[in-house]
Steps between C-alpha positions, in 0.01 A plus 500: 500500500760747587573616145179700474476642843467874549751508788849607413756338716806695368510869492729675253735733669548843344851569392639839599605702202843641557539862409780583259721793528355810330653576154738794506469760231821603343549874468461651168318192352160581370231226528437539130872489395503383138769306326580688189588191302155347574316796361716659228613257231689731265467839332335477162730645247325574173483789271170621646626461860821695422301799359268497799792485744600845375163623619539341847303176432690173553376155402575183692410133473355402838371190667145388414386537855662838559280788614547874439595552860763220495645633169518850648683376812740291289593795280561712813727234642697429189530839324459738801230702324133540591257438211217743453275217373504145363298350225481124447411317176434130451636383162345191357735255328480484128389192313774369267546205265813300587599183306148463368334521839328800655640614830483811724770727626507563866284782632677764705433824693675835454497808706523870388675695779442875484763723676491865611676754292874490561508139622687245286568128508837376370411168337822432315 
């Protein structure tokens, strides 16, 4: 029977892989260029945040997957200041009773951005 023979009558031909043109890098674009609106959600305007802004600490709501490095780069791009440091806090959503059923508010992440003396961010 020819079905189970070890001989192969047809040989598969190898297809040549065509080389694509190399990707050109645009000048001025950094490979880790961050989109500000993907990282920074909005400034957190509360009484505590307002008092801390006078001391050079600004509070922002950020994306849940944002890192300290990406937050720092987004602040540099949007507000043209270099943060001295960034602290990130994960805020767990509170449990609330709504119409007789227990539910949970959404969890979020906020960032404390520390600036050098003399630097300011105009939020409003």
